[in-house]
C-alpha positions as CSV (number, residue, x, y, z in Angstrom):
1,M,0.0,-0.4,0.0
2,D,2.9,1.9,0.7
3,E,3.8,2.8,-2.6
4,F,0.1,3.9,-3.3
5,K,0.4,5.9,-1.2
6,P,2.1,9.0,-3.1
7,L,-0.1,8.2,-6.7
8,M,-3.1,8.6,-4.5
9,F,-4.0,12.6,-4.5
10,G,-1.8,12.5,-8.6
11,E,-2.1,15.9,-10.1
12,F,-4.8,17.6,-7.7
13,A,-1.7,18.4,-5.1
14,A,-0.1,19.7,-7.8
15,G,0.0,24.0,-7.2
16,T,-0.2,22.6,-3.4
17,E,2.0,22.7,0.0
18,Y,0.7,18.4,-1.2
19,A,2.6,18.5,-4.6
20,S,6.2,16.4,-3.3
21,D,6.4,12.4,-3.2
22,S,6.2,12.4,1.4
23,Q,3.5,15.7,1.3
24,R,0.9,13.6,-0.4
25,R,2.2,10.4,1.6
26,K,1.5,12.9,5.4
27,L,-2.3,13.2,3.3
28,A,-2.7,10.0,2.6
29,D,-1.3,8.3,6.1
30,T,-3.7,11.0,7.9
31,V,-7.2,9.8,5.2
32,L,-5.9,6.6,6.2
33,D,-6.0,6.6,9.9
34,V,-9.1,8.5,9.6
35,Y,-11.2,6.9,8.2
36,E,-9.6,3.6,10.6
37,Q,-10.6,5.8,13.6
38,V,-13.8,5.8,12.0
39,T,-14.1,2.8,11.7
40,H,-13.5,1.4,15.0
41,A,-16.0,4.3,16.2
42,F,-18.8,3.2,14.5
43,S,-19.8,0.0,13.5
44,A,-21.8,-2.6,11.6
45,D,-22.6,-4.3,14.3
46,D,-23.6,-0.9,16.3
47,H,-25.4,0.4,13.5
48,R,-26.0,-1.9,10.6
49,H,-25.7,1.2,8.1
50,Y,-22.6,2.5,9.8
51,K,-20.7,0.0,6.8
52,F,-17.6,1.7,6.2
53,T,-15.6,0.5,2.9
54,P,-12.0,1.5,0.4
55,R,-14.2,2.8,-1.5
56,T,-15.5,5.6,1.6
57,V,-11.7,6.5,1.2
58,T,-12.4,7.0,-2.3
59,E,-15.1,9.0,-2.2
60,W,-13.9,11.1,0.6
61,I,-10.4,11.8,-1.3
62,Q,-13.0,12.7,-4.3
63,A,-14.9,15.4,-1.9
64,L,-11.5,17.3,-1.3
65,H,-11.9,18.1,-4.0
66,R,-13.5,20.7,-3.1
67,Y,-11.5,22.5,-1.2
68,D,-8.7,24.9,-2.0
69,L,-5.6,23.2,-1.1
70,Q,-3.8,26.6,-0.6
71,A,-6.0,27.6,2.5
72,V,-6.7,25.1,4.0
73,D,-4.3,22.8,6.3
74,L,-6.0,18.9,6.1
75,V,-3.1,17.7,7.4
76,G,-2.7,19.6,10.9
77,R,-6.8,19.7,11.9
78,C,-6.9,16.6,11.6
79,K,-4.2,16.2,14.0
80,S,-4.9,18.2,16.4
81,T,-8.9,17.7,16.8
82,P,-9.2,15.5,19.9
83,D,-9.3,12.6,20.4
């Protein structure tokens, strides 16, 4: 999976602070960390509609296209959110 992390955001991150492989890797790690936390906190065993799949990650990445990555620090916001 590590070899795909820099590719997850491709051209989407061009011209932003996430243009470098290391920054895209950080952003990918953050998205995957959030996914992991959400899937543990909201189990389908508790409620059927809490079904999260890898496709959910793709939808999140596509949703990031709505934001101006020049103006928003996505990684900093996710890392500074209290548990």
